[in-house]
C-alpha positions as CSV (number, residue, x, y, z in Angstrom):
1,M,0.0,0.0,0.0
2,S,1.3,3.5,-0.9
3,T,2.4,5.7,2.0
4,E,2.2,8.8,0.0
5,P,-0.1,11.5,1.4
6,A,-3.5,12.0,-0.2
7,P,-3.6,14.6,-2.9
8,A,-4.6,18.1,-1.8
9,A,-7.9,19.5,-2.7
10,V,-8.1,21.0,-6.2
11,E,-7.5,24.8,-6.0
12,P,-10.1,27.2,-7.5
13,V,-9.3,28.3,-11.0
14,P,-7.7,31.7,-10.8
15,A,-9.7,34.6,-12.4
16,A,-7.0,35.2,-14.9
17,V,-7.4,31.8,-16.5
18,P,-9.7,32.3,-19.6
19,R,-13.0,30.4,-19.4
20,G,-15.5,29.6,-22.1
21,P,-18.5,32.0,-22.5
22,V,-21.6,31.4,-20.3
23,T,-24.4,30.8,-22.8
24,S,-27.9,31.9,-22.1
25,A,-31.4,31.4,-23.7
26,S,-31.6,35.2,-23.8
27,Y,-29.3,35.0,-26.8
28,S,-30.7,31.9,-28.4
29,I,-30.9,31.8,-32.2
30,T,-32.2,29.3,-34.7
31,V,-30.2,29.0,-37.9
32,R,-31.9,27.5,-41.0
33,L,-29.3,25.9,-43.3
34,T,-28.9,23.3,-46.0
35,S,-26.2,20.7,-46.1
36,D,-25.0,18.3,-48.8
37,G,-25.7,14.6,-48.7
38,D,-22.7,13.8,-46.6
39,P,-24.0,11.9,-43.5
40,A,-21.2,13.5,-41.4
41,S,-22.5,17.0,-42.1
42,I,-24.7,17.1,-39.0
43,G,-21.7,16.3,-36.9
44,R,-19.6,19.0,-38.5
45,I,-22.5,21.5,-37.8
46,A,-22.6,20.7,-34.1
47,T,-18.8,20.8,-33.9
48,A,-18.7,24.2,-35.5
49,V,-21.1,25.6,-33.0
50,G,-19.1,24.1,-30.1
51,S,-15.8,25.3,-31.5
52,A,-17.3,28.9,-31.4
53,G,-18.2,28.4,-27.7
54,G,-21.9,28.0,-28.3
55,A,-24.3,25.3,-27.1
56,V,-26.5,23.4,-29.5
57,T,-29.9,22.8,-27.9
58,A,-31.8,21.3,-30.9
59,I,-31.3,20.2,-34.5
60,D,-34.6,19.7,-36.3
61,V,-34.9,18.4,-39.9
62,V,-37.1,20.6,-42.0
63,D,-36.7,18.8,-45.3
64,S,-34.9,15.8,-46.5
65,R,-33.9,15.0,-50.1
66,S,-31.5,12.7,-51.8
67,D,-29.0,15.5,-52.3
68,G,-29.1,16.9,-48.8
69,L,-30.9,18.2,-45.8
70,T,-32.6,21.4,-44.6
71,V,-32.2,21.7,-40.9
72,D,-33.0,24.3,-38.1
73,V,-30.1,24.5,-35.6
74,T,-31.0,26.1,-32.3
75,C,-28.2,27.2,-30.1
76,S,-27.5,29.5,-27.2
77,A,-24.8,32.2,-27.1
78,A,-23.3,34.5,-24.4
79,D,-24.3,37.8,-26.1
80,A,-25.2,39.2,-29.5
81,G,-21.6,39.3,-30.8
82,H,-21.2,35.7,-29.8
83,S,-24.3,34.8,-31.8
84,E,-22.6,36.3,-34.9
85,E,-19.5,34.3,-34.2
86,M,-21.5,31.1,-34.2
87,V,-23.2,32.0,-37.5
88,D,-19.8,32.7,-39.1
89,A,-18.5,29.3,-37.9
90,L,-21.5,27.6,-39.5
91,R,-20.9,29.5,-42.8
92,A,-17.4,28.2,-42.8
93,V,-18.5,24.5,-42.6
94,P,-17.8,22.8,-46.0
95,G,-21.0,21.8,-47.8
96,V,-23.2,24.0,-45.6
97,T,-25.2,27.1,-46.7
98,V,-26.8,29.4,-44.1
99,R,-30.3,30.4,-45.3
100,K,-31.8,32.4,-42.4
101,V,-30.9,33.4,-38.8
102,S,-33.8,34.0,-36.3
103,D,-33.3,35.5,-32.9
104,R,-35.6,33.5,-30.7
105,T,-36.0,36.2,-28.1
106,F,-37.2,38.7,-30.7
107,L,-39.5,36.1,-32.2
108,L,-41.1,35.5,-28.8
109,H,-41.9,39.2,-28.6
110,L,-43.5,39.5,-32.1
111,G,-47.0,41.0,-31.5
112,G,-46.4,41.4,-27.8
113,K,-46.8,38.8,-25.0
114,L,-50.3,39.6,-23.8
115,E,-53.9,39.2,-25.0
116,V,-57.4,39.8,-23.6
117,A,-59.7,36.8,-23.4
118,S,-63.3,36.6,-22.3
119,K,-64.1,34.5,-19.2
120,V,-67.7,34.0,-20.2
121,P,-69.2,32.4,-23.3
122,L,-70.7,34.7,-26.0
123,K,-72.4,32.1,-28.2
124,T,-76.1,33.0,-28.0
125,R,-78.5,35.9,-27.7
126,D,-78.9,35.1,-24.0
127,D,-75.1,35.3,-23.5
128,L,-75.0,38.7,-25.1
129,S,-78.0,40.0,-23.2
130,M,-76.5,39.1,-19.8
131,A,-72.8,40.0,-20.5
132,Y,-73.7,43.2,-22.3
133,T,-76.9,45.1,-22.9
134,P,-79.5,45.1,-21.5
135,G,-78.6,42.8,-18.6
136,V,-75.3,44.6,-17.7
137,A,-77.3,47.7,-16.8
138,R,-78.7,46.0,-13.7
139,V,-75.2,45.3,-12.5
140,C,-74.1,48.9,-13.2
141,L,-77.0,50.3,-11.2
142,A,-76.3,48.0,-8.3
143,L,-72.7,49.1,-8.2
144,A,-73.7,52.7,-8.3
145,D,-75.6,52.1,-5.1
146,H,-72.9,49.8,-3.6
147,P,-69.5,50.9,-4.9
148,E,-67.8,48.6,-2.5
149,D,-68.9,45.7,-4.6
150,V,-67.0,46.8,-7.7
151,R,-64.1,44.6,-6.6
152,R,-66.4,41.6,-6.6
153,L,-68.5,42.0,-9.7
154,T,-65.8,43.4,-12.1
155,I,-62.3,42.7,-13.1
156,K,-61.1,45.2,-10.5
157,G,-61.0,42.4,-7.9
158,N,-58.2,40.6,-9.9
159,T,-56.4,43.3,-11.8
160,V,-53.2,45.2,-11.2
161,A,-51.8,48.1,-13.2
162,V,-48.0,47.8,-13.9
163,V,-47.1,51.5,-14.1
164,T,-43.8,52.9,-15.4
165,D,-42.3,56.1,-16.8
166,G,-39.4,54.1,-18.3
167,S,-36.8,56.0,-16.3
168,A,-35.0,53.1,-14.6
169,V,-35.5,50.0,-16.6
170,L,-33.6,46.9,-15.4
171,G,-30.0,47.5,-16.0
172,L,-30.8,49.8,-19.0
173,G,-31.6,53.1,-17.3
174,D,-33.8,55.8,-18.8
175,I,-34.9,54.3,-22.1
176,G,-38.4,55.8,-22.2
177,P,-41.9,54.4,-22.0
178,G,-42.1,52.7,-25.4
179,A,-38.8,50.8,-24.9
180,A,-39.9,49.8,-21.4
181,L,-43.1,48.2,-22.7
182,P,-41.6,44.7,-23.3
183,V,-40.5,44.6,-19.7
184,M,-43.9,45.6,-18.4
185,E,-45.5,43.0,-20.6
186,G,-43.2,40.4,-19.1
187,K,-44.1,41.6,-15.6
188,A,-47.8,41.2,-16.4
189,A,-47.2,37.7,-17.8
190,L,-45.4,36.7,-14.6
191,F,-48.4,38.0,-12.6
192,K,-50.7,35.7,-14.6
193,R,-48.3,32.7,-14.6
194,F,-47.6,32.7,-10.9
195,A,-50.7,34.2,-9.2
196,D,-53.4,34.1,-11.9
197,I,-53.7,37.9,-11.7
198,D,-54.7,39.9,-14.7
199,A,-52.1,42.7,-14.9
200,W,-51.8,45.3,-17.6
201,P,-48.8,47.5,-18.6
202,I,-49.3,51.2,-18.3
203,C,-46.4,53.1,-19.8
204,L,-46.6,56.9,-19.2
205,D,-44.9,59.4,-21.5
206,T,-44.0,61.7,-18.7
207,Q,-41.5,61.9,-15.8
208,D,-43.4,64.7,-14.1
209,V,-44.4,63.6,-10.6
210,D,-47.7,65.5,-10.6
211,E,-48.7,64.1,-14.0
212,I,-47.8,60.6,-13.0
213,V,-49.7,60.8,-9.7
214,R,-52.8,62.4,-11.4
215,T,-52.8,59.8,-14.2
216,V,-52.7,56.9,-11.9
217,E,-55.3,58.4,-9.7
218,L,-57.6,58.7,-12.7
219,I,-57.2,55.1,-13.9
220,A,-57.3,53.6,-10.4
221,P,-61.1,52.8,-10.4
222,G,-60.4,49.9,-12.9
223,F,-57.7,48.2,-10.8
224,G,-57.4,46.4,-7.5
225,G,-53.8,47.4,-7.0
226,I,-51.0,49.5,-8.5
227,N,-47.5,48.0,-9.1
228,L,-45.0,50.9,-9.7
229,E,-42.1,49.6,-11.8
230,D,-38.8,50.9,-13.0
231,I,-39.2,54.5,-11.9
232,A,-36.0,56.3,-10.9
233,A,-35.2,57.4,-7.4
234,P,-35.8,59.7,-5.7
235,R,-38.9,60.5,-7.8
236,C,-40.3,57.1,-7.1
237,F,-40.5,57.8,-3.3
238,E,-42.7,60.8,-3.7
239,I,-44.9,59.1,-6.3
240,E,-45.5,56.1,-4.1
241,K,-46.2,58.2,-1.0
242,R,-48.7,60.5,-2.7
243,L,-50.5,57.6,-4.4
244,R,-50.8,55.7,-1.1
245,D,-52.3,58.8,0.5
246,K,-54.8,59.3,-2.3
247,L,-55.9,55.8,-3.4
248,D,-58.1,53.2,-1.7
249,I,-56.1,50.3,-3.3
250,P,-52.6,49.0,-2.4
251,V,-49.6,50.7,-4.1
252,F,-46.5,48.6,-4.3
253,H,-43.2,49.6,-5.8
254,D,-41.6,46.3,-6.7
255,D,-38.1,47.6,-7.2
256,Q,-38.3,48.7,-3.5
257,H,-40.6,46.3,-1.7
258,G,-40.3,43.2,-3.8
259,T,-36.6,43.3,-3.6
260,A,-36.7,44.0,0.2
261,I,-39.0,41.1,0.9
262,V,-36.9,38.5,-1.0
263,A,-33.6,39.9,0.4
264,L,-34.9,39.7,4.0
265,A,-36.3,36.2,3.5
266,A,-32.9,35.0,2.1
267,L,-31.0,36.7,4.9
268,K,-33.3,35.1,7.6
269,N,-32.4,31.7,6.2
270,A,-28.7,32.5,5.7
271,L,-28.4,33.6,9.3
272,R,-30.0,30.3,10.3
273,V,-27.3,28.4,8.5
274,V,-24.4,30.3,10.1
275,T,-26.2,30.5,13.5
276,K,-26.2,34.3,13.8
277,R,-29.1,36.6,14.9
278,L,-30.4,39.5,12.9
279,A,-30.2,41.8,15.9
280,D,-26.5,41.0,16.4
281,V,-25.0,41.2,13.0
282,K,-23.4,44.1,11.2
283,I,-25.0,44.7,7.8
284,V,-23.5,46.7,4.9
285,V,-25.9,47.8,2.1
286,A,-24.3,49.1,-1.1
287,G,-26.8,51.4,-2.8
288,G,-28.9,54.1,-1.4
289,G,-31.5,54.2,-4.2
290,A,-35.0,52.8,-4.3
291,A,-34.0,49.1,-3.6
292,G,-31.4,49.9,-1.0
293,T,-33.7,52.3,0.9
294,A,-36.5,49.7,1.1
295,I,-34.2,46.9,2.1
296,V,-32.7,49.0,4.9
297,H,-36.2,50.0,6.1
298,L,-37.5,46.5,6.2
299,L,-34.3,45.2,7.9
300,L,-34.8,47.8,10.6
301,E,-38.4,46.9,11.0
302,A,-37.4,43.2,11.3
303,G,-35.1,44.0,14.1
304,A,-31.7,44.6,12.5
305,G,-29.3,46.2,15.0
306,R,-26.4,47.6,13.0
307,V,-26.6,48.8,9.3
308,L,-24.3,51.0,7.3
309,V,-25.2,52.2,3.8
310,W,-22.6,53.0,1.1
311,D,-23.3,54.9,-2.2
312,R,-21.3,57.0,-4.6
313,E,-20.7,59.6,-1.9
314,G,-19.1,57.0,0.4
315,I,-20.6,55.7,3.6
316,L,-23.8,57.7,4.0
317,S,-23.4,60.0,7.0
318,P,-25.9,62.5,8.3
319,D,-23.3,65.3,8.5
320,D,-22.5,65.0,4.8
321,D,-23.7,68.2,3.1
322,R,-23.6,66.5,-0.4
323,L,-26.6,64.2,0.4
324,G,-30.0,64.8,-0.9
325,P,-33.1,64.6,1.5
326,A,-33.7,60.8,0.8
327,K,-30.1,59.8,1.4
328,R,-29.7,62.1,4.4
329,D,-32.8,60.5,6.0
330,L,-31.3,57.1,5.3
331,A,-28.0,58.2,6.9
332,R,-29.8,59.4,10.0
333,R,-31.5,56.1,10.5
334,T,-28.4,54.0,10.0
335,N,-25.3,56.0,10.9
336,P,-25.8,58.2,14.0
337,A,-22.1,58.0,14.8
338,C,-21.3,59.7,11.5
339,V,-18.8,57.0,10.3
340,R,-17.1,58.0,7.1
341,G,-15.2,56.0,4.5
342,E,-15.5,53.9,1.4
343,L,-17.1,50.5,0.8
344,P,-14.1,48.4,1.9
345,D,-14.0,50.4,5.2
346,A,-17.6,49.7,5.8
347,L,-16.9,46.0,5.5
348,D,-14.5,45.8,8.4
349,G,-16.0,43.2,10.7
350,A,-19.3,43.1,8.8
351,D,-21.3,39.9,8.9
352,V,-23.5,40.7,5.9
353,F,-23.0,42.5,2.6
354,I,-26.1,43.3,0.4
355,G,-25.5,44.9,-2.9
356,V,-28.1,46.8,-5.0
357,S,-25.8,49.4,-6.6
358,A,-23.6,48.8,-9.7
359,G,-21.4,46.1,-11.1
360,N,-17.8,45.6,-10.0
361,V,-17.8,48.2,-7.2
362,L,-16.0,45.8,-4.9
363,A,-12.8,43.7,-5.2
364,V,-13.1,40.1,-4.1
365,E,-10.1,40.6,-1.8
366,D,-12.1,43.2,0.2
367,L,-14.4,40.5,1.4
368,A,-11.6,39.2,3.6
369,R,-12.2,42.2,5.8
370,M,-15.6,40.7,6.8
371,A,-16.3,38.6,9.9
372,P,-16.0,34.8,9.8
373,D,-19.0,33.0,8.2
374,A,-19.8,36.1,6.1
375,V,-23.0,36.3,4.1
376,V,-22.6,38.1,0.7
377,F,-25.6,39.1,-1.5
378,P,-24.2,40.9,-4.7
379,M,-27.6,41.6,-6.4
380,A,-26.9,44.2,-9.0
381,N,-28.1,43.3,-12.5
382,P,-26.8,42.5,-15.0
383,T,-23.3,42.7,-13.4
384,P,-23.1,42.0,-9.7
385,E,-21.1,44.2,-7.3
386,V,-18.5,41.4,-6.9
387,D,-18.0,38.1,-8.7
388,P,-20.4,35.8,-6.8
389,V,-18.3,32.7,-7.8
390,R,-15.0,34.1,-6.5
391,A,-16.8,35.6,-3.5
392,R,-17.2,32.0,-2.1
393,Q,-13.5,32.1,-1.3
394,H,-14.3,34.5,1.6
395,A,-18.0,34.0,2.3
396,A,-19.9,31.1,3.9
397,I,-23.1,31.9,1.9
398,V,-23.4,33.8,-1.4
399,A,-26.7,34.8,-3.2
400,S,-27.2,36.9,-6.3
401,G,-29.7,37.8,-9.0
402,R,-28.1,35.2,-11.4
403,S,-30.2,32.3,-12.5
404,D,-27.1,30.1,-13.3
405,L,-26.0,30.0,-9.7
406,P,-27.5,28.8,-6.4
407,N,-29.6,31.1,-4.3
408,Q,-31.1,33.4,-6.9
409,I,-32.8,36.4,-5.3
410,N,-35.6,37.1,-7.7
411,N,-38.6,39.4,-7.2
412,V,-40.9,37.0,-8.7
413,L,-40.7,35.1,-5.4
414,A,-42.5,38.0,-3.8
415,F,-44.8,40.2,-5.9
416,P,-47.2,37.6,-7.3
417,G,-48.0,36.2,-3.8
418,V,-48.1,39.7,-2.3
419,F,-50.7,40.9,-4.7
420,R,-52.6,37.7,-4.6
421,G,-53.0,38.1,-0.9
422,L,-53.9,41.8,-1.2
423,L,-56.6,41.1,-3.7
424,D,-57.9,38.1,-1.9
425,A,-58.3,40.2,1.3
426,R,-59.7,43.2,-0.7
427,A,-56.9,45.3,0.9
428,T,-57.1,49.0,0.6
429,E,-53.4,49.5,1.5
430,I,-50.1,47.7,2.1
431,S,-48.2,48.0,5.3
432,D,-44.8,47.1,6.8
433,G,-46.6,44.3,8.7
434,M,-47.7,42.8,5.4
435,L,-44.2,43.0,3.9
436,L,-42.7,41.4,7.0
437,A,-45.4,38.7,6.8
438,A,-44.5,38.0,3.2
439,A,-40.8,37.7,4.0
440,A,-41.4,35.4,6.9
441,A,-43.7,33.2,4.8
442,L,-41.2,33.0,1.9
443,A,-38.3,32.1,4.2
444,A,-40.5,29.3,5.8
445,V,-41.0,27.7,2.5
446,V,-37.5,26.3,2.8
447,R,-37.8,23.5,5.4
448,D,-35.2,22.7,8.0
449,D,-34.3,19.5,6.2
450,Q,-33.7,21.5,2.9
451,L,-31.8,24.4,4.3
452,N,-28.1,24.7,3.5
453,A,-25.6,27.2,2.2
454,N,-26.6,26.5,-1.4
455,Y,-30.4,26.6,-0.7
456,I,-31.5,29.5,1.4
457,I,-34.3,30.6,-0.9
458,P,-36.9,28.5,-2.8
459,S,-37.1,28.1,-6.6
460,V,-39.4,30.6,-8.4
461,F,-41.2,27.5,-9.7
462,D,-41.9,26.1,-6.3
463,P,-45.8,26.0,-6.2
464,E,-45.7,26.6,-2.4
465,V,-44.2,30.1,-2.8
466,T,-47.2,32.1,-4.1
467,T,-49.6,30.2,-1.9
468,A,-47.6,30.7,1.3
469,V,-46.9,34.4,0.6
470,A,-50.5,35.1,-0.4
471,A,-52.0,33.5,2.7
472,A,-49.6,35.3,5.0
473,V,-50.3,38.7,3.4
474,A,-54.1,38.2,3.3
475,E,-54.1,37.1,7.0
476,Q,-52.0,40.1,8.1
477,A,-54.2,42.5,6.0
478,R,-57.4,41.2,7.7
479,Q,-55.9,41.7,11.1
480,E,-55.1,45.4,10.5
481,P,-58.0,47.7,11.2
482,G,-59.2,49.5,8.1
483,A,-56.9,47.7,5.8
484,T,-59.6,45.8,3.9
485,V,-63.0,46.6,2.5
486,E,-66.2,44.6,3.1
487,V,-68.7,43.8,0.3
488,S,-72.4,43.7,0.4
489,G,-73.0,40.5,-1.5
490,I,-75.6,42.1,-3.8
491,E,-75.0,39.7,-6.6
492,T,-77.0,37.1,-4.7
493,T,-79.9,39.4,-4.1
494,P,-82.9,39.1,-6.5
495,A,-83.9,42.2,-8.4
């Protein structure tokens, strides 16, 4: 028997070592091409895509003749330039002619992603007379006498307006309302898929606070809730506050509250893994905008003891004259000692890092300044604050917004269930108590026997997520005086 020592664990691949591109369905293309009759041509096609760093996901025969084949090759790339490289590689294959290249993401968006469908049959005269005139008049008159029943006898009870001005879209910034429409359509599709809520995109061609508030106020009678989306800070804070004061339906800014709910739920479970308490840990939040402000607020409401916020001005301090009103208020709530410095300084002895700022603002080596068993959530999209893969060298638990890594922090874990609960309870507002209830319910979906460093948050496709969050939000709403509206039940009363 050999007496040589066992081989050491394999070291992580250094960042300087080149790696192949990470392909994504977001850059998926289908290439229609013809090939000669050589049986090996299909193999050469797949090899060409692979040599260009792409991933073949399907090869479908469109037509077969004695002199060759017409095939559709579907493959994923890392970005648009990488897609072109794969097509060039296919053009270089002997005996192959590229006929057409289709971008599958653009094809998916042709004609939009939404449609309106009737829930009732319209096949006979009787159907028409009840759904429309003259029968509909009876319902209209009843609602005029009992406006509280609009939620129950119309689409209002299951409809959310997804409202944007296009000023802070994903990682794209101020691209305007028309360019923002595909994102709002996608959000509406997620509402339907995960909570069976009928949502509709409302893209406003203004960034004036008064105009936005007044417009939403005017359309509110047709909706059971308002989901503000991709509106830049600090304008979004005033819009949300004024709409909450004016409307009798819940107003939810997903970039703020959805992110905060999922981040808090993930942190609750992460702290369970490393056996630390929220009240004891030091938390550093990078980003003092909409998401960062909401995360800090919910953390403090949940019992967090020590929080520092960093933004482009450095660690936010209440004695910093450069800060605007929103950031100054955030600094007062988190940094009464007026600590100054940059992001690495804030990390000294920190237990938790939560990033909602910008890509690559932090060196991996700076994470070594954190306390043992650190929790790191670099959540900026599309590029995280620090490489989440390399962050594992210094952190016990890492979560990010990326779908190709464990522990994806995704707002779709929150907003469908939150609105499902609000609509089910006929809520007139949304409170911190409901947000905390949503976070607790989301965290609890991960059972004790499932919880580990690579599984602190459930999958977006876990059917328990929406159900659990909705039930918790609805229950909390019903417990808060004045937060829900009663209905008269007139639809069961004979005329």
